[in-house]
BAVOKOL-369109 format. One record per residue: x, y, z of N, C-alpha, C in turn. Coordinates in steps of 0.05 Angstrom, whole numbers, plus 5000, padded with zeros to 4 digits. Example, Ala and Ser with C-alpha at 12.3 -4.5 7.8 and 13.67 -1.06 7.14 Angstrom:
2
526448865156524649105156526449345156/525749555142527349795143525850015157/
! end
This chain:
71
382196165704380595935697381895795673/382095535676383495375655381595295633/382695165614381195065591379594825599/377094805589375494565596376594315584/376294085597377393835586375993755560/377293585544376093475520373693305528/371493325514369293135519370192845513/368992655527369692375524369192295495/371092145483370792045455371592245434/372892465441373692665421376692715422/377692855402380592915401380993205397/383393295404384093575403385493645376/386993855376388293945352390393745342/390493715316392393525304394893685296/397193595306399793715300401393525282/402593625261404193465242407093555242/408893365245411793425246413193275224/415193405212416893275192419093115206/419292855199421292685211423692645193/423292645167425492605148424592695121/425992595100425492695073422592635065/421592395069418892325062417492185085/417592305109416492185133415392395151/412792375158411492565175410092425198/409892555221408492445244406192635251/403792525254401392685263400692595291/400192785309399592725337397092885345/395592765364393292905376392792775403/391492925420390592815446387792715442/387192475453384592355451383592285479/381092355485379992285511378392025508/379491815519378291545518375791535535/374291325532371791295546372091235575/374591185584375091155613375791425625/375791635609376191905620379091995619/380991825610383791885610384492005582/385992225582386892355557389592235550/389792125525392292005516393192125490/395792115485396892205460396891975440/395792025416395691825395397291945372/398891775359400391875336400591665314/400791755290401191585266403091725247/404391565230406191675211405191635182/406391775163405691745135407891865118/407691825092409691925073409192215065/406892325073406392605068404792715091/404592975093402993105114400192995114/398992995091396192905089395892615096/397792445087397592155093397792115123/399692255136399992215165397392305179/396292535171393892635184391492445179/391292335154389092145148389391885164/391891795167392391555183391591595212/392191835222391491895250388491905253/387092045235384192065236382791795235/383891615219382791345217383291195244/385591225255386191095281384391205303/383891465303382191585324379291485320/378391475295375691375290375391085300/377390915293377190635301377490605331/379090775343379490765372376890815387/375391005377372791075388370790835386/370890695364369090465360369890245379/372490195382373389975400372690045429/373090295437372590375465369690355471/367990435452365090435457364090155459/365189965443364289695444365189555469/367389635480368389505505366589575529/365289805528363789905551360789845548/359989715527357089665522356089445541/357689255548356889015563355289105587/
! end
């Protein structure tokens, strides 16, 4: 039995990778309101900055998706 899918409008585990001396990439899978799971990523100058940038993008993505489907 496999893992259950992400609920709509949520994201999975955040992974952070070092790209260079002062550059990090944070990635997570996000399940959009159309039911499709997509990879979302953001960069920052520190681990925390990259993760915070990603969380902000995921938060805003959820607002945009929800507003598009209200009509």
